[in-house]
N, C-alpha and C positions, 0 to 999 in steps of 0.2 A: 141631600144638601140641593136645593136648586141651582140652576144656572145663571148666576146674576150676569155675565158679560154683558147679554144685551142691554138689560138697564144700564151698566157702567158706562156701556158706549153711548146712551141716548143721553145721558149726563156731559159726557165729553162734547157731544155735540151742541147741545145748548150751552155750556160754559164757554168753549173755545171756538166753534164752530166748524169743528173737526169732523170729516167725514168719518161716519161711525166704521165703515170698512176698512179704515185706515188703524185702528185701534185694537191692539191684540193683548194679550195676557204678557207680553214681552214689550210694550210700549214704554218708553222713558220720557221724562219732562223733554230731553234734548230733540225727542220728535214729534212734538207737539206745541205748535206756534201759540205762545202764549203762556204755557205753563211754567213760569215764573214764579217768584215767590209770592207776587200779590195774587199770580193766577192761581196758585197753590190754595192760597186760604178761600178764594172765590169756590174752586172745584170743590174742598171740603164741606163749605156751607151748603152747596147744593147734593153733594152726597148725602149730609145729615138730612135733609128736608126730604130728597126722594126716598129714603131708605127709613125715616122716621129713627134716627139714632144720633148718639152725641160721641164727638171723638174728645178724646183726652190730649194732652200734650204730646205724650209719648207716641199717640198713634199717628198725629200730625207729622212728626218728626221721621217716623218708620214708611210713610206714605212714599217712597222713593219710586215707586214704579207701579203699573196698574197690578202685576203679580202681588203686592203687598197691599196694595188697595183691595183686592178681590180677598185676599185672608184675613184682613182686618175686620170688613164687612160681614164674613162670614160667622167670624168669630162672634161679633154682636149679635148676629141673626140667631145663634144656636142657641 
């Protein structure tokens, strides 16, 4: 399974203007300015476009931190 963290960091940078070096597997919404409910929707749309995948409502609800995002995306890419 390829390491998708570099790509996720790029999406966070594009979506929130976040420094990619500040995004880790342990990053939570509280640590990223703009990652609120509206930002979450924008992030999900950007991730869907970047990885050419679709999230369902359960995926969106489970995306509580970067680790969960990585797990969900890896599951869809398998």
